C-alpha positions in Angstrom: -79.5 -73.0 192.0 -76.0 -73.8 190.5 -75.9 -72.8 186.8 -72.4 -74.0 186.0 -73.5 -77.5 185.0 -75.9 -76.0 182.4 -73.3 -73.8 180.6 -69.9 -75.5 180.7 -68.7 -77.8 177.9 -67.4 -81.3 178.3 -63.9 -81.2 179.5 -64.1 -77.6 180.8 -63.1 -77.4 184.4 -65.1 -75.3 186.9 -63.0 -72.8 188.9 -66.0 -71.2 190.8 -69.5 -69.9 190.4 -70.1 -66.5 191.9 -73.7 -66.0 192.8 -75.4 -62.7 192.3 -78.0 -62.1 195.0 -80.6 -59.6 196.1 -80.3 -59.3 199.9 -82.6 -57.5 202.2 -82.7 -58.4 205.9 -83.4 -62.2 206.0 -84.5 -62.6 202.4 -82.1 -63.7 199.6 -83.1 -64.0 196.0 -80.8 -65.4 193.3 -80.5 -62.9 190.5 -77.7 -64.5 188.4 -74.3 -66.1 188.4 -70.9 -65.5 187.1 -69.4 -68.8 186.0 -65.6 -69.1 185.9 -63.9 -72.1 184.3 -60.4 -72.7 183.3 -61.2 -71.4 179.8 -64.1 -68.8 180.0 -66.0 -66.5 182.2 -69.8 -66.4 181.7 -72.2 -63.8 183.0 -75.8 -65.0 183.5 -78.8 -63.0 184.8 -82.5 -63.8 185.5 -85.3 -61.9 183.7 -89.0 -62.7 183.7 -88.5 -66.0 185.3 -85.8 -67.3 182.8 -82.1 -67.4 182.8 -80.3 -65.3 180.1 -76.6 -65.3 179.1 -75.4 -61.7 179.2 -71.9 -62.2 177.9 -69.0 -64.6 177.9 -65.2 -64.0 177.6 -62.6 -66.4 176.5 -59.8 -66.3 179.0 -56.2 -66.2 178.0 -54.8 -66.9 181.4 -56.2 -69.5 183.9 -58.0 -67.9 186.9 -57.8 -69.2 190.5 -60.1 -69.0 193.5 -59.7 -68.3 197.2 -61.9 -70.0 199.8 -62.4 -69.2 203.5 -64.0 -71.6 206.0 -65.4 -73.6 203.0 -67.0 -70.5 201.4 -65.9 -68.7 198.2 -64.2 -65.5 199.0 -62.7 -64.3 195.7 -61.8 -65.4 192.2 -58.7 -63.9 190.8 -58.4 -63.1 187.1 -54.8 -62.6 186.0 -53.5 -60.4 183.2 -54.1 -60.1 180.3 -57.9 -60.5 180.9 -58.5 -58.2 183.8 -59.4 -55.1 181.7 -62.0 -56.9 179.6 -63.5 -58.7 182.5 -63.7 -55.5 184.6 -65.6 -53.8 181.9 -67.9 -56.8 181.4 -68.6 -56.8 185.2 -69.5 -53.1 185.1 -71.9 -53.7 182.1 -73.3 -56.8 183.8 -74.1 -54.9 187.0 -75.8 -52.2 184.9 -77.9 -54.9 183.1 -79.0 -56.5 186.4 -79.9 -53.1 187.8 -82.0 -52.3 184.8 -83.7 -55.7 184.9 -84.5 -55.8 188.7 -84.6 -52.2 189.7 -82.3 -52.7 192.6 -78.8 -51.3 193.1 -75.5 -53.0 193.6 -74.7 -51.9 197.1 -70.9 -52.0 196.6 -71.2 -49.4 193.8 -73.0 -47.2 196.3 -70.0 -47.3 198.5 -67.4 -47.0 195.8 -69.1 -44.0 194.0 -69.8 -42.1 197.2 -67.8 -38.9 197.4 -64.8 -39.4 199.6 -63.8 -35.7 199.5 -65.0 -33.6 202.5 -67.1 -30.6 201.7 -64.6 -28.3 203.4 -60.9 -28.4 204.1 -60.5 -30.5 207.3 -58.1 -27.9 208.6 -61.2 -25.5 208.7 -63.1 -27.8 211.0 -64.2 -26.0 214.2 -65.5 -29.1 216.0 -63.7 -29.3 219.3 -65.4 -32.4 220.7 -67.6 -35.2 219.4 -71.2 -34.4 219.3 -74.0 -36.8 218.5 -75.1 -34.9 215.3 -71.5 -34.5 213.9 -69.8 -37.7 214.6 -69.3 -40.5 212.0 -68.5 -43.9 213.6 -67.2 -46.7 211.3 -66.2 -50.2 212.3 -63.2 -52.0 210.9 -65.0 -53.0 207.7 -66.0 -49.3 207.1 -69.6 -50.0 208.2 -71.4 -47.4 210.2 -71.9 -48.2 213.8 -74.5 -46.8 216.2 -72.7 -47.5 219.5 -69.4 -48.5 220.9 -68.5 -52.0 221.8 -65.9 -52.2 224.6 -63.5 -54.4 222.7 -64.3 -53.4 219.2 -62.4 -51.1 216.8 -64.1 -47.9 216.1 -62.8 -45.1 213.6 -64.4 -41.8 214.6 -64.4 -38.7 212.5 -66.5 -35.5 211.9 -69.5 -36.2 209.7 -69.3 -32.7 208.2 -65.6 -32.4 207.3 -64.1 -35.8 208.0 -61.6 -34.5 210.4 -60.3 -37.6 212.2 -60.7 -37.7 215.9 -59.0 -41.0 216.4 -59.6 -44.8 217.1 -61.7 -45.9 220.0 -61.3 -49.3 221.8 -62.5 -50.2 225.2 -64.3 -46.8 225.3 -61.0 -44.8 225.1 -59.8 -42.7 222.3 -56.3 -43.0 220.9 -55.2 -40.0 218.8 -53.4 -40.4 215.4 -50.1 -39.1 216.9 -50.1 -41.9 219.5 -51.6 -44.5 217.2 -48.8 -44.0 214.7 -46.0 -43.7 217.3 -43.3 -46.4 217.2 -42.9 -46.3 221.0 -46.6 -47.0 221.5 -46.6 -49.8 218.9 -43.7 -51.5 220.4 -45.3 -51.8 223.8 -48.3 -53.6 225.0 -48.9 -57.0 223.3 -46.1 -56.5 220.7 -43.7 -59.4 219.9 -40.0 -58.4 219.2 -39.9 -61.3 216.7 -42.1 -59.2 214.4 -39.4 -56.6 213.7 -37.8 -56.9 210.3 -34.4 -55.2 210.0 -34.0 -53.5 206.6 -30.3 -52.6 206.8 -31.2 -48.9 207.2 -30.1 -46.7 210.1 -33.3 -44.9 210.7 -35.9 -47.3 209.4 -37.2 -50.8 210.0 -40.5 -52.7 209.5 -43.0 -54.6 211.6 -44.4 -57.8 210.2 -47.9 -58.1 211.6 -49.3 -61.7 211.3 -53.2 -62.3 211.2 -54.7 -61.5 214.5 -51.3 -60.4 216.0 -50.6 -57.3 218.1 -53.8 -55.3 218.6 -52.0 -52.0 218.5 -50.3 -52.7 215.2 -53.5 -54.0 213.9 -55.4 -50.9 214.9 -52.7 -48.6 213.3 -53.0 -50.5 210.0 -56.9 -50.4 210.2 -56.8 -46.7 210.8 -54.4 -46.2 207.8 -56.6 -48.3 205.6 -59.6 -46.0 206.5 -57.5 -43.0 205.6 -56.4 -44.6 202.5 -60.0 -45.3 201.5 -60.9 -41.7 202.0 -58.2 -40.6 199.6 -58.7 -43.4 197.1 -62.0 -45.4 197.0 -60.5 -48.4 195.4 -58.5 -49.1 198.6 -60.2 -51.9 200.5 -60.3 -52.4 204.3 -57.5 -54.3 205.8 -58.8 -57.7 206.7 -56.7 -58.6 209.8 -58.3 -62.0 210.3 -56.3 -63.4 207.3 -54.1 -60.7 205.8 -50.5 -60.0 206.8 -49.3 -56.4 207.1 -45.8 -54.9 206.8 -45.5 -51.4 208.6 -42.7 -49.2 207.6 -41.3 -47.2 210.5 -39.4 -44.1 209.6 -37.7 -42.4 212.5 -40.2 -42.8 215.4 -43.5 -43.2 213.5 -45.3 -45.3 211.0 -44.8 -44.0 207.5 -46.8 -46.5 205.5 -47.8 -50.1 205.1 -48.6 -52.9 202.7 -50.8 -55.9 203.2 -51.0 -59.3 201.6 -52.6 -62.7 201.9 -51.2 -66.2 201.4 -52.3 -68.4 198.6 -50.8 -71.7 197.3 -50.3 -69.9 193.9 -48.2 -67.2 195.6 -48.8 -64.2 198.0 -51.4 -61.7 196.9 -50.5 -58.1 197.5 -53.6 -56.2 198.2 -52.9 -52.8 199.6 -50.0 -50.3 199.5 -50.3 -46.9 201.2 -47.8 -44.2 202.4 -48.9 -41.3 204.5 -49.0 -38.0 202.7 -46.3 -36.4 204.8 -43.8 -39.2 203.8 -44.5 -39.5 200.1 -41.4 -37.4 199.0 -39.1 -40.0 200.6 -39.7 -42.8 198.1 -41.0 -45.2 200.8 -43.6 -46.9 198.6 -40.9 -48.5 196.3 -38.6 -49.2 199.3 -41.5 -50.9 201.1 -42.3 -53.3 198.2 -38.7 -54.0 197.6 -38.0 -54.9 201.2 -41.2 -56.9 201.5 -40.1 -58.9 198.5 -36.5 -59.4 199.7 -37.0 -60.0 203.4 -40.5 -61.5 203.8 -41.8 -62.8 200.5 -40.5 -66.4 200.2 -41.5 -67.0 196.5 -40.1 -66.0 193.2 -43.3 -64.2 192.1 -46.4 -62.7 193.7 -49.8 -61.4 192.5 -51.0 -57.8 192.8 -54.6 -57.3 193.3 -56.3 -54.5 191.4 -53.4 -52.1 191.0 -54.1 -48.3 191.0 -52.1 -46.3 188.4 -49.8 -45.2 191.3 -49.3 -48.7 192.6 -48.5 -49.9 189.0 -46.0 -47.1 188.6 -44.3 -48.1 191.9 -44.0 -51.8 190.9 -42.7 -50.8 187.5 -40.0 -48.5 189.0 -38.5 -51.4 190.8 -38.8 -53.8 187.8 -41.4 -56.1 189.2 -43.8 -55.7 186.3 -41.2 -55.6 183.6 -39.1 -58.2 181.7 -39.8 -61.7 180.4 -40.4 -63.1 183.9 -41.9 -60.3 186.0 -41.9 -60.8 189.8 -45.5 -59.2 190.1 -48.5 -60.5 188.2 -51.5 -58.3 188.2 -55.0 -59.8 189.0 -58.5 -58.6 189.3 -60.5 -60.1 192.2 -64.2 -61.0 191.7 -66.2 -61.4 194.8 -69.8 -62.5 195.5 -72.2 -59.8 194.3 -75.0 -58.4 196.4 -77.8 -56.0 195.3 -80.2 -54.3 197.6 
């Protein structure tokens, strides 16, 4: 049931309606909706068979939507509304949970401890055993078996020590996976190299569904990033671009973005711990903007405090016409 027609005023343009659903196996129940117009965002939930308005917020900036294959993927809320909307979303989820007794499953993932119970260097596991291995697919879902051509990220279930990436039944260690020599072989295209005017560094522009080796290196880095900071989402190689920064002979970090007719949307920025003293994060964003980004401005999706500091340090969030505009992405909500 679409609720937008019942709550929007005349002359108010609908941007998108985000349905809130309870999903369990093959059953789906509509629990509510988040209606986003060019003027407002309205949170609605179902209680005792009737629809109730939880809250509404008058927007100061016009939001925009992203669709994939005809289905709503995300609604982006620009500054200066994202803090208020983020808080309303949190309160709304709590209200739906209280009314229905079901949990928002993304919160379960977001709130789960990412810290290993022991220091990974203390791990005494010398091989993968069935009771210790944690196998995740590219979307960070748990997997019970290996598919020959599928990406699998394998780590110790006790201490999170990373064993490597599996594909076609074979393991590739992190040393190999992040090696420039290995990335530049196989199905790699030389046209992907972006020269940065530096003697010992360059970048690789990975287009959606490009080189499998570069794709797997970025997927692995996104898993590591998620372990260290739960707000980092998985790299979506089907539609996101990636820029890998190569320092010396190995991958030092990456950023990802997706195209939108309003401007590119920067979604992830991560530098490996051993390279963080080199100032690579700021260099990576600056070079992406100069050599790859072909618009005057871009959007930055759900910046962390560290990401905000990086963009501020290069002047992308400052001034009367900032190059970066921060947004909050709202996606279809699933409980269960």
